[in-house]
Residue frames as a rotation matrix with the C-alpha (Angstrom) as fourth column:
MET 1
-0.403 -0.150 0.903 15.10
-0.057 -0.981 -0.188 -10.80
0.913 -0.127 0.387 6.63
ASP 2
0.162 0.933 -0.321 12.56
0.980 -0.114 0.163 -10.43
0.115 -0.341 -0.933 9.21
TRP 3
0.899 0.188 0.395 13.58
0.231 -0.971 -0.065 -6.86
0.371 0.150 -0.917 8.38
PRO 4
0.048 -0.936 0.348 16.63
-0.026 -0.349 -0.937 -4.83
0.999 0.036 -0.041 9.21
VAL 5
-0.461 -0.321 -0.828 18.14
0.747 0.364 -0.557 -5.02
0.480 -0.874 0.072 12.68
MET 6
0.357 0.695 0.624 15.92
0.063 -0.684 0.727 -3.26
0.932 -0.220 -0.288 15.22
THR 7
-0.768 -0.613 -0.186 16.69
0.266 -0.041 -0.963 -1.89
0.583 -0.789 0.194 18.64
TRP 8
0.196 0.835 -0.514 14.65
0.892 0.066 0.446 -1.38
0.407 -0.546 -0.732 21.79
GLY 9
0.011 -0.273 -0.962 16.58
0.774 -0.607 0.181 1.63
-0.634 -0.746 0.205 23.05
ALA 10
0.733 0.188 -0.654 17.20
-0.117 -0.912 -0.393 5.12
-0.671 0.364 -0.646 21.76
PRO 11
0.825 -0.459 0.329 19.24
0.483 0.272 -0.832 5.39
0.292 0.846 0.446 18.54
HIS 12
-0.020 -0.928 -0.372 22.89
0.948 -0.135 0.288 6.34
-0.317 -0.347 0.883 18.72
ALA 13
0.505 0.161 -0.848 23.55
0.125 -0.986 -0.112 10.08
-0.854 -0.050 -0.518 18.63
GLU 14
0.222 -0.408 0.886 24.52
0.975 0.098 -0.199 11.49
-0.006 0.908 0.420 15.23
ARG 15
-0.759 -0.478 -0.443 26.18
0.429 -0.878 0.212 14.73
-0.490 -0.030 0.871 14.26
ALA 16
0.014 0.833 -0.553 23.75
-0.063 -0.551 -0.832 17.39
-0.998 0.047 0.045 13.12
ASP 17
-0.210 -0.128 -0.969 25.02
-0.922 -0.304 0.240 17.33
-0.325 0.944 -0.054 9.53
ALA 18
-0.986 -0.136 -0.095 24.76
-0.158 0.943 0.292 13.53
0.050 0.303 -0.952 9.42
VAL 19
-0.450 0.892 0.032 21.16
0.438 0.252 -0.863 13.73
-0.778 -0.374 -0.505 10.64
ARG 20
0.109 0.478 -0.871 20.32
-0.527 -0.715 -0.459 16.31
-0.843 0.509 0.174 7.97
ASN 21
-0.573 -0.406 -0.712 21.93
-0.819 0.254 0.514 14.19
-0.028 0.878 -0.478 5.26
ARG 22
-0.957 0.227 0.179 20.12
0.200 0.967 -0.156 11.04
-0.208 -0.113 -0.971 6.40
LEU 23
-0.144 0.969 -0.199 16.72
0.283 -0.152 -0.947 12.75
-0.948 -0.193 -0.253 6.47
HIS 24
0.040 0.097 -0.994 17.34
-0.775 -0.626 -0.092 14.39
-0.631 0.774 0.051 3.10
LEU 25
-0.815 -0.414 -0.405 18.45
-0.578 0.629 0.520 11.11
0.040 0.658 -0.752 1.52
LEU 26
-0.787 0.572 0.229 15.47
0.434 0.778 -0.453 9.20
-0.437 -0.258 -0.862 2.89
ALA 27
0.086 0.838 -0.539 13.03
-0.053 -0.537 -0.842 11.88
-0.995 0.101 -0.002 1.75
THR 28
-0.185 -0.245 -0.952 14.61
-0.924 -0.286 0.253 11.88
-0.334 0.926 -0.174 -1.70
ALA 29
-0.979 -0.202 -0.008 14.53
-0.197 0.941 0.275 8.09
-0.048 0.271 -0.961 -1.85
ARG 30
-0.404 0.904 0.137 10.81
0.422 0.317 -0.849 8.09
-0.811 -0.285 -0.510 -1.00
GLU 31
0.191 0.445 -0.875 10.13
-0.536 -0.699 -0.473 10.62
-0.822 0.559 0.105 -3.75
MET 32
-0.507 -0.477 -0.718 12.05
-0.861 0.238 0.450 8.53
-0.043 0.846 -0.531 -6.29
LEU 33
-0.934 0.200 0.296 10.32
0.143 0.969 -0.203 5.35
-0.327 -0.147 -0.934 -5.18
ALA 34
-0.051 0.990 -0.135 6.89
0.235 -0.119 -0.965 6.94
-0.971 -0.081 -0.226 -5.64
GLU 35
0.319 0.164 -0.934 7.76
-0.680 -0.647 -0.345 8.51
-0.660 0.745 -0.095 -8.99
LEU 36
-0.070 -0.566 -0.821 10.02
-0.984 0.173 -0.036 5.91
0.162 0.806 -0.569 -10.59
GLY 37
0.879 0.366 -0.305 9.52
-0.305 0.924 0.232 2.61
0.367 -0.111 0.924 -8.79
ALA 38
0.757 -0.561 0.334 12.02
-0.187 0.304 0.934 0.46
-0.626 -0.770 0.126 -6.93
ASP 39
0.611 -0.530 0.589 13.94
0.752 0.620 -0.222 -0.68
-0.248 0.579 0.777 -10.01
ARG 40
0.388 -0.434 0.813 15.17
0.520 -0.626 -0.582 2.83
0.761 0.648 -0.017 -10.82
LEU 41
0.887 -0.151 0.437 16.18
-0.434 -0.598 0.674 3.76
0.159 -0.787 -0.596 -7.30
THR 42
0.559 -0.786 -0.262 19.95
0.633 0.609 -0.478 3.23
0.535 0.101 0.839 -7.40
MET 43
0.239 -0.576 -0.782 22.91
0.819 -0.313 0.481 4.59
-0.522 -0.755 0.396 -5.44
ASP 44
-0.759 -0.596 0.263 24.05
0.635 -0.586 0.504 6.79
-0.147 0.549 0.823 -8.33
ALA 45
-0.247 0.751 0.613 20.56
0.507 -0.439 0.742 8.06
0.826 0.494 -0.272 -9.08
LEU 46
0.658 0.482 -0.579 19.97
0.731 -0.224 0.644 8.89
0.181 -0.847 -0.500 -5.41
ALA 47
-0.181 -0.808 -0.561 23.26
0.786 -0.461 0.411 10.79
-0.591 -0.366 0.719 -5.20
GLU 48
-0.821 -0.130 0.557 22.42
0.511 -0.604 0.612 12.81
0.257 0.786 0.562 -8.31
ARG 49
0.072 0.955 0.287 18.83
0.521 -0.282 0.805 13.56
0.850 0.092 -0.518 -7.26
SER 50
0.636 0.201 -0.745 19.77
0.772 -0.159 0.616 14.49
0.005 -0.967 -0.256 -3.70
GLY 51
0.761 -0.425 0.490 22.65
-0.172 -0.860 -0.480 16.75
0.625 0.282 -0.728 -4.71
LEU 52
0.646 -0.568 0.510 24.97
-0.584 0.062 0.810 14.91
-0.492 -0.821 -0.291 -2.31
GLY 53
-0.176 -0.831 -0.527 28.19
-0.982 0.187 0.033 13.15
0.072 0.523 -0.849 -3.23
LYS 54
0.400 0.284 -0.871 28.30
-0.391 0.913 0.118 9.46
0.829 0.294 0.476 -4.04
GLY 55
-0.608 -0.715 -0.346 30.65
0.061 0.392 -0.918 8.96
0.792 -0.579 -0.194 -1.13
THR 56
-0.713 0.414 0.565 28.03
-0.700 -0.392 -0.596 10.30
-0.025 -0.821 0.570 1.27
VAL 57
0.355 0.895 -0.270 25.39
-0.906 0.401 0.137 7.96
0.231 0.196 0.953 -0.12
PHE 58
0.220 -0.335 -0.916 27.71
-0.100 0.926 -0.363 4.94
0.970 0.172 0.170 0.04
ARG 59
-0.842 -0.530 0.102 28.81
-0.129 0.014 -0.992 5.75
0.524 -0.848 -0.080 3.59
ARG 60
-0.428 0.754 0.498 25.21
-0.898 -0.290 -0.332 6.08
-0.106 -0.589 0.801 4.69
PHE 61
0.548 0.836 0.024 23.75
-0.810 0.537 -0.236 2.96
-0.210 0.109 0.972 3.02
GLY 62
-0.189 -0.732 0.655 26.66
-0.450 0.657 0.605 0.76
-0.873 -0.181 -0.453 1.94
THR 63
-0.895 -0.007 0.445 24.72
0.353 0.598 0.719 -0.95
-0.271 0.801 -0.533 -0.85
ARG 64
-0.688 0.724 0.046 21.60
-0.389 -0.422 0.819 -0.38
0.612 0.546 0.572 -2.92
ALA 65
-0.051 0.671 -0.740 19.79
0.521 0.650 0.553 -2.84
0.852 -0.357 -0.383 -0.65
GLY 66
-0.625 -0.269 -0.732 20.84
0.780 -0.258 -0.571 -0.64
-0.035 -0.928 0.371 2.26
ILE 67
-0.905 0.380 0.190 18.70
-0.320 -0.904 0.285 2.20
0.280 0.197 0.940 0.88
PHE 68
-0.069 0.951 -0.301 15.60
-0.325 0.263 0.908 0.02
0.943 0.161 0.291 1.09
GLN 69
-0.165 -0.055 -0.985 16.59
0.795 0.583 -0.166 -1.37
0.583 -0.810 -0.052 4.46
ALA 70
-0.943 -0.211 -0.257 16.73
0.323 -0.770 -0.551 2.20
-0.082 -0.603 0.794 5.77
LEU 71
-0.604 0.794 0.068 13.32
-0.596 -0.507 0.623 3.00
0.529 0.336 0.779 4.27
LEU 72
0.071 0.618 -0.783 11.90
0.163 0.767 0.620 -0.15
0.984 -0.171 -0.047 5.82
ASP 73
-0.583 -0.398 -0.709 13.42
0.735 0.113 -0.668 0.75
0.346 -0.911 0.226 9.17
ASP 74
-0.897 0.327 0.297 11.33
-0.373 -0.921 -0.115 3.93
0.236 -0.214 0.948 9.29
GLY 75
0.047 0.968 -0.247 8.18
-0.595 0.226 0.771 1.85
0.802 0.111 0.587 9.09
GLU 76
-0.085 -0.171 -0.982 9.58
0.497 0.847 -0.191 -0.60
0.864 -0.504 0.013 11.62
ARG 77
-0.949 -0.314 -0.002 9.89
0.166 -0.497 -0.851 2.15
0.266 -0.809 0.524 14.23
ALA 78
-0.429 0.874 0.230 6.19
-0.857 -0.474 0.203 2.95
0.286 -0.110 0.952 13.96
PHE 79
0.256 0.495 -0.830 5.39
-0.237 0.865 0.443 -0.76
0.937 0.083 0.339 14.13
GLN 80
-0.541 -0.550 -0.636 7.49
0.498 0.399 -0.770 -1.15
0.677 -0.733 0.058 17.28
GLU 81
-0.896 0.235 0.376 5.55
-0.415 -0.742 -0.526 1.65
0.155 -0.628 0.762 18.94
GLN 82
0.068 0.980 -0.185 2.30
-0.820 0.160 0.550 -0.17
0.569 0.115 0.814 18.27
VAL 83
0.168 -0.080 -0.983 3.70
0.224 0.974 -0.041 -3.39
0.960 -0.213 0.181 19.76
LEU 84
-0.696 -0.609 -0.380 5.18
0.498 -0.029 -0.866 -1.71
0.517 -0.792 0.324 22.82
SER 85
-0.862 0.293 -0.414 2.47
0.199 -0.556 -0.807 0.79
-0.467 -0.778 0.421 23.69
GLY 86
-0.767 0.615 -0.182 -0.36
-0.485 -0.370 0.792 0.66
0.420 0.696 0.582 21.16
PRO 87
0.050 0.887 0.460 -3.89
-0.992 0.096 -0.076 -0.62
-0.112 -0.453 0.885 21.77
PRO 88
-0.581 -0.177 0.794 -4.53
-0.251 0.968 0.032 -4.34
-0.774 -0.180 -0.607 22.35
PRO 89
0.954 -0.200 0.225 -4.41
0.044 0.832 0.552 -6.98
-0.297 -0.517 0.803 21.09
LEU 90
0.544 -0.824 0.156 -1.20
0.382 0.078 -0.921 -5.96
0.747 0.561 0.357 19.29
GLY 91
-0.256 -0.610 0.750 -0.19
-0.443 -0.616 -0.652 -3.74
0.859 -0.499 -0.112 22.19
PRO 92
-0.969 -0.206 -0.137 -0.31
0.026 0.465 -0.885 -4.53
0.246 -0.861 -0.445 25.91
GLY 93
-0.549 0.773 0.317 -3.54
-0.797 -0.371 -0.477 -5.48
-0.251 -0.515 0.820 27.63
ALA 94
0.445 0.698 -0.562 -4.70
-0.817 0.573 0.065 -8.61
0.367 0.430 0.825 25.81
ALA 95
0.776 -0.154 0.612 -4.12
-0.209 0.852 0.480 -12.26
-0.595 -0.500 0.629 26.71
PRO 96
-0.162 -0.978 -0.130 -0.71
-0.478 -0.038 0.878 -13.53
-0.863 0.204 -0.461 25.52
LEU 97
-0.414 0.048 0.909 -2.15
0.627 0.739 0.247 -15.92
-0.660 0.672 -0.336 22.92
GLU 98
0.704 0.700 0.123 -4.27
0.607 -0.503 -0.615 -13.11
-0.368 0.507 -0.779 21.48
ARG 99
0.603 -0.547 -0.581 -1.21
-0.455 -0.834 0.313 -10.88
-0.656 0.075 -0.751 21.33
LEU 100
-0.422 -0.798 0.431 0.86
-0.085 0.508 0.857 -13.59
-0.903 0.325 -0.282 19.65
ILE 101
-0.005 0.523 0.852 -1.79
0.896 0.380 -0.228 -14.08
-0.444 0.763 -0.470 16.98
ALA 102
0.893 0.392 -0.221 -2.18
0.291 -0.877 -0.382 -10.33
-0.344 0.277 -0.897 16.51
TYR 103
0.211 -0.895 -0.392 1.57
-0.385 -0.445 0.809 -9.86
-0.898 -0.020 -0.439 16.26
GLY 104
-0.565 -0.459 0.685 1.98
0.365 0.606 0.707 -12.37
-0.740 0.650 -0.175 13.44
ARG 105
0.293 0.750 0.594 -1.02
0.923 -0.058 -0.381 -11.06
-0.251 0.659 -0.709 11.56
ALA 106
0.855 -0.009 -0.518 0.33
-0.011 -1.000 0.001 -7.51
-0.518 0.005 -0.855 11.88
ARG 107
-0.178 -0.983 -0.053 3.78
-0.224 -0.012 0.974 -8.59
-0.958 0.185 -0.218 10.64
VAL 108
-0.354 0.138 0.925 2.20
0.809 0.541 0.229 -10.19
-0.469 0.829 -0.304 7.59
GLY 109
0.709 0.694 0.124 0.23
0.677 -0.621 -0.396 -7.01
-0.197 0.365 -0.910 6.95
PHE 110
0.522 -0.611 -0.595 3.36
-0.256 -0.778 0.574 -4.91
-0.813 -0.147 -0.563 7.36
LEU 111
-0.497 -0.762 0.416 5.22
0.158 0.392 0.906 -7.03
-0.853 0.516 -0.074 4.82
MET 112
-0.036 0.548 0.836 2.41
0.966 0.233 -0.111 -6.89
-0.255 0.803 -0.538 2.29
GLU 113
0.868 0.378 -0.321 2.17
0.335 -0.924 -0.184 -3.12
-0.366 0.052 -0.929 2.64
HIS 114
0.466 -0.794 -0.391 5.92
-0.658 -0.606 0.446 -2.71
-0.592 0.050 -0.805 2.18
ARG 115
0.686 -0.147 0.713 6.48
0.264 0.963 -0.055 -5.65
-0.678 0.226 0.699 -0.16
GLU 116
0.854 -0.399 0.334 8.30
0.284 -0.180 -0.942 -3.76
0.436 0.899 -0.041 -2.92
ILE 117
0.438 -0.711 0.551 10.68
-0.800 -0.588 -0.123 -2.16
0.411 -0.386 -0.826 -0.44
ALA 118
0.491 -0.217 0.843 11.11
-0.573 0.649 0.501 -5.46
-0.656 -0.729 0.194 1.41
ARG 119
0.857 -0.170 0.486 11.98
0.430 0.756 -0.494 -7.32
-0.284 0.632 0.721 -1.78
ALA 120
0.682 -0.622 0.384 14.49
0.035 -0.497 -0.867 -4.67
0.730 0.605 -0.317 -2.82
ALA 121
0.514 -0.474 0.716 16.02
-0.852 -0.383 0.358 -4.75
0.105 -0.793 -0.600 0.68
LEU 122
0.921 -0.207 0.330 17.14
0.121 0.957 0.262 -8.36
-0.370 -0.202 0.907 0.22
ASP 123
0.385 -0.881 -0.277 20.93
-0.917 -0.398 -0.009 -8.46
-0.102 0.257 -0.961 0.00
GLY 124
0.948 0.075 -0.309 22.11
-0.168 0.943 -0.287 -11.64
0.270 0.324 0.907 -1.67
ARG 125
0.071 -0.996 -0.052 25.69
-0.296 0.029 -0.955 -11.05
0.952 0.084 -0.293 -0.55
GLN 126
-0.228 -0.106 0.968 24.75
-0.970 -0.063 -0.235 -11.74
0.086 -0.992 -0.088 3.07
PRO 127
-0.979 -0.189 -0.083 24.68
-0.179 0.978 -0.109 -15.34
0.102 -0.091 -0.991 4.37
ILE 128
-0.340 0.939 -0.045 21.05
0.860 0.292 -0.419 -14.81
-0.381 -0.181 -0.907 5.37
PRO 129
-0.390 0.091 0.916 19.41
0.707 -0.608 0.361 -12.31
0.590 0.788 0.173 2.99
ALA 130
-0.043 0.377 0.925 18.84
-0.055 -0.926 0.375 -8.83
0.998 -0.034 0.060 4.42
GLY 131
-0.165 -0.146 0.976 19.83
-0.873 -0.439 -0.213 -9.53
0.459 -0.887 -0.055 7.99
SER 132
-0.376 -0.056 -0.925 20.32
0.113 0.988 -0.106 -12.47
0.920 -0.144 -0.365 10.30
GLN 133
-0.929 0.031 -0.370 19.02
0.369 -0.035 -0.929 -10.83
-0.042 -0.999 0.021 13.48
THR 134
-0.249 0.912 0.325 15.35
0.141 -0.298 0.944 -10.34
0.958 0.281 -0.055 14.31
PRO 135
-0.938 -0.284 -0.197 15.41
0.202 0.014 -0.979 -9.07
0.281 -0.959 0.044 17.89
LEU 136
-0.587 0.769 0.251 11.93
-0.808 -0.543 -0.229 -7.59
-0.040 -0.337 0.941 18.04
SER 137
0.250 0.730 -0.636 10.13
-0.713 0.583 0.390 -10.65
0.656 0.356 0.666 16.70
GLN 138
-0.129 -0.354 -0.926 12.18
0.191 0.908 -0.374 -13.22
0.973 -0.225 -0.049 18.55
MET 139
-0.966 -0.259 -0.007 12.21
0.068 -0.224 -0.972 -11.39
0.250 -0.939 0.234 21.89
HIS 140
-0.469 0.859 0.202 8.53
-0.883 -0.462 -0.086 -10.51
0.020 -0.219 0.976 21.71
ILE 141
0.280 0.565 -0.776 7.44
-0.547 0.759 0.354 -14.00
0.789 0.325 0.521 20.70
ARG 142
-0.449 -0.523 -0.724 9.64
0.305 0.672 -0.675 -15.53
0.840 -0.524 -0.143 23.41
MET 143
-0.941 0.130 0.312 8.10
-0.333 -0.513 -0.791 -13.25
0.057 -0.849 0.526 26.04
LEU 144
-0.079 0.996 -0.044 4.55
-0.985 -0.071 0.157 -14.14
0.153 0.055 0.987 25.02
LEU 145
0.120 0.065 -0.991 5.30
-0.199 0.979 0.040 -17.87
0.972 0.193 0.131 24.90
GLY 146
-0.805 -0.515 -0.294 6.58
0.193 0.242 -0.951 -17.63
0.561 -0.822 -0.095 28.47
GLN 147
-0.751 0.585 0.305 3.24
-0.636 -0.519 -0.571 -16.19
-0.176 -0.623 0.762 29.55
ILE 148
0.059 0.813 -0.579 1.19
-0.854 0.341 0.392 -18.96
0.516 0.472 0.715 27.92
HIS 149
-0.095 -0.165 0.982 2.60
-0.827 0.562 0.015 -21.76
-0.554 -0.811 -0.190 30.13
LEU 150
0.461 0.202 -0.864 3.47
-0.802 0.511 -0.309 -24.47
0.379 0.835 0.398 27.63
GLY 151
0.977 -0.040 0.210 4.97
-0.082 0.837 0.542 -26.88
-0.197 -0.546 0.814 30.11
PRO 152
0.365 -0.913 0.180 8.36
0.275 0.291 0.917 -28.45
-0.889 -0.285 0.357 29.33
ALA 153
0.807 -0.047 0.589 8.64
0.586 -0.066 -0.808 -26.98
0.077 0.997 -0.025 25.81
ASN 154
-0.286 -0.931 -0.226 11.97
0.858 -0.354 0.371 -25.35
-0.426 -0.087 0.901 24.91
LEU 155
0.643 0.701 -0.310 10.67
0.530 -0.699 -0.481 -21.82
-0.554 0.145 -0.820 24.56
ASP 156
0.015 -0.713 -0.701 13.92
-0.324 -0.666 0.671 -20.36
-0.946 0.217 -0.242 23.22
ILE 157
-0.883 -0.344 0.319 14.01
0.138 0.461 0.877 -22.74
-0.448 0.818 -0.359 20.26
LEU 158
-0.101 0.932 0.347 10.25
0.942 0.202 -0.269 -22.48
-0.321 0.300 -0.898 19.74
ALA 159
0.503 0.243 -0.829 10.56
0.137 -0.970 -0.202 -18.69
-0.853 -0.012 -0.521 19.57
VAL 160
-0.519 -0.754 -0.403 13.26
-0.383 -0.216 0.898 -19.02
-0.764 0.621 -0.177 16.88
GLN 161
-0.803 0.233 0.549 11.08
0.534 0.692 0.487 -21.41
-0.266 0.684 -0.680 14.88
LEU 162
0.281 0.958 -0.062 8.01
0.848 -0.278 -0.452 -19.20
-0.450 0.075 -0.890 15.10
THR 163
0.193 -0.310 -0.931 10.09
-0.192 -0.942 0.274 -16.15
-0.962 0.126 -0.241 14.18
ALA 164
-0.820 -0.558 0.128 11.23
-0.028 0.262 0.965 -18.01
-0.572 0.787 -0.231 11.07
ALA 165
-0.275 0.808 0.520 7.58
0.910 0.393 -0.130 -18.40
-0.310 0.438 -0.844 10.04
LEU 166
0.763 0.515 -0.391 7.41
0.403 -0.851 -0.335 -14.59
-0.506 0.098 -0.857 9.80
ASP 167
-0.242 -0.964 -0.115 10.69
0.402 -0.207 0.892 -14.32
-0.883 0.170 0.438 7.90
GLY 168
0.101 0.321 -0.942 10.55
-0.508 -0.797 -0.326 -11.82
-0.855 0.511 0.082 5.07
PRO 169
-0.644 -0.384 -0.661 12.02
-0.760 0.225 0.609 -13.91
-0.085 0.895 -0.437 2.23
LEU 170
-0.912 0.352 0.211 9.80
0.331 0.935 -0.130 -16.86
-0.242 -0.049 -0.969 3.13
LEU 171
-0.049 0.963 -0.265 6.61
0.392 -0.225 -0.892 -14.78
-0.919 -0.147 -0.366 3.13
LEU 172
-0.035 -0.017 -0.999 7.61
-0.745 -0.666 0.038 -13.00
-0.666 0.746 0.011 -0.06
TYR 173
-0.917 -0.316 -0.242 8.21
-0.397 0.692 0.603 -16.39
-0.023 0.649 -0.761 -1.69
LEU 174
-0.704 0.687 0.180 4.90
0.552 0.689 -0.470 -17.82
-0.447 -0.232 -0.864 -0.48
SER 175
0.197 0.851 -0.487 2.97
0.318 -0.525 -0.789 -14.77
-0.927 0.000 -0.374 -1.67
ALA 176
-0.666 -0.622 -0.412 4.89
-0.081 -0.488 0.869 -14.05
-0.742 0.612 0.274 -4.89
ALA 177
-0.854 0.351 0.384 2.42
0.497 0.335 0.801 -15.56
0.152 0.875 -0.460 -7.37
ASP 178
0.063 0.971 -0.232 -0.67
0.997 -0.069 -0.019 -14.18
-0.034 -0.230 -0.973 -5.62
LEU 179
-0.112 -0.136 -0.984 0.72
0.463 -0.884 0.070 -10.67
-0.879 -0.448 0.162 -5.22
ARG 180
-0.940 -0.268 0.212 0.63
0.301 -0.355 0.885 -10.02
-0.162 0.896 0.414 -8.94
HIS 181
-0.579 0.788 0.208 -3.16
0.131 -0.162 0.978 -10.01
0.805 0.594 -0.009 -8.95
ALA 182
0.479 0.874 -0.084 -4.60
0.080 0.052 0.995 -10.41
0.874 -0.483 -0.045 -5.44
ALA 183
-0.566 -0.795 0.217 -2.52
-0.108 -0.190 -0.976 -8.94
0.817 -0.576 0.022 -2.64
PRO 184
-0.178 0.520 0.836 -5.42
-0.960 -0.279 -0.031 -8.72
0.217 -0.807 0.549 -0.12
GLN 185
0.829 0.503 -0.246 -6.22
-0.462 0.862 0.208 -12.42
0.317 -0.059 0.947 -0.56
ALA 186
0.179 -0.850 -0.496 -2.55
0.237 0.527 -0.816 -13.36
0.955 0.029 0.296 -0.18
GLU 187
-0.605 -0.378 0.701 -2.31
-0.501 -0.503 -0.704 -11.34
0.618 -0.777 0.115 3.00
GLN 188
0.259 0.803 0.537 -5.43
-0.958 0.140 0.251 -12.95
0.126 -0.580 0.805 4.43
ARG 189
0.798 0.023 -0.602 -4.20
-0.105 0.989 -0.102 -16.48
0.593 0.145 0.792 3.65
LEU 190
-0.206 -0.962 -0.178 -0.80
0.193 0.139 -0.971 -15.85
0.959 -0.235 0.157 5.23
ALA 191
-0.518 0.067 0.853 -2.32
-0.738 -0.538 -0.406 -14.22
0.432 -0.840 0.329 8.30
GLN 192
0.570 0.802 0.181 -4.81
-0.801 0.492 0.340 -17.03
0.184 -0.339 0.923 8.78
SER 193
0.539 -0.458 -0.706 -2.05
0.132 0.875 -0.466 -19.61
0.832 0.158 0.532 8.42
TRP 194
-0.583 -0.740 0.336 -0.09
-0.188 -0.279 -0.942 -17.88
0.791 -0.612 0.024 11.16
GLN 195
-0.136 0.616 0.776 -3.13
-0.980 -0.200 -0.013 -17.96
0.147 -0.762 0.631 13.43
ASP 196
0.806 0.435 -0.401 -3.70
-0.420 0.898 0.130 -21.66
0.416 0.064 0.907 12.71
LEU 197
0.082 -0.880 -0.468 -0.04
0.178 0.475 -0.862 -22.43
0.981 -0.012 0.195 13.43
VAL 198
-0.673 -0.391 0.628 0.04
-0.452 -0.454 -0.768 -20.55
0.586 -0.800 0.129 16.72
GLN 199
0.203 0.836 0.510 -3.25
-0.971 0.105 0.216 -21.98
0.127 -0.539 0.833 17.97
ARG 200
0.796 0.040 -0.604 -1.98
-0.105 0.992 -0.073 -25.50
0.596 0.122 0.794 17.33
VAL 201
-0.218 -0.964 -0.154 1.44
0.160 0.120 -0.980 -24.89
0.963 -0.238 0.128 18.90
CYS 202
-0.798 -0.106 0.593 -0.11
-0.472 -0.503 -0.724 -23.29
0.375 -0.858 0.351 21.99
ARG 203
0.237 0.926 -0.293 -2.93
-0.444 0.372 0.815 -25.78
0.864 -0.063 0.499 22.41
PRO 204
0.115 -0.181 0.977 -3.09
-0.991 0.051 0.126 -26.97
-0.073 -0.982 -0.174 26.06
């Protein structure tokens, strides 16, 4: 994954009725998730609970995984704001290495917080589960690497490789056993591993 496809610009304009339907469906999905858990949030159940037709739900989300991708995208927008304009070190104002460390640690925290939604958002029908594009991570990491001055390193490929270290399915796999009993410890271990990796890669 590293999450559903994200954009840097303003979202495409929607008709007023489409906006209302989207907001209503997402609000209903959140209610069902809180009340029933991820396993019982299905396309048919969402259509029935929302009072909208199944066709509307399928056009909006495409698949059951699409429901969770849309829920995750809401959180992603808030995360993007923190990266683009929030306080340092995640936001602007800190040294690039500090920002790179903070970014990975924040991504790990985001995944742990949204782990049930993230797991349900995986779409096994796609060649790369739940999305093959990670523009925010890859572009942001590439920008920060360029500010660290790593000499002749291929920064484009290095950015792809570091982005893969924050990939949703990989982190969910690494944390799966620990999450049953000790989510905070799993988050701390993953975040510290990211910091260790980045400090070694960016060592002068």
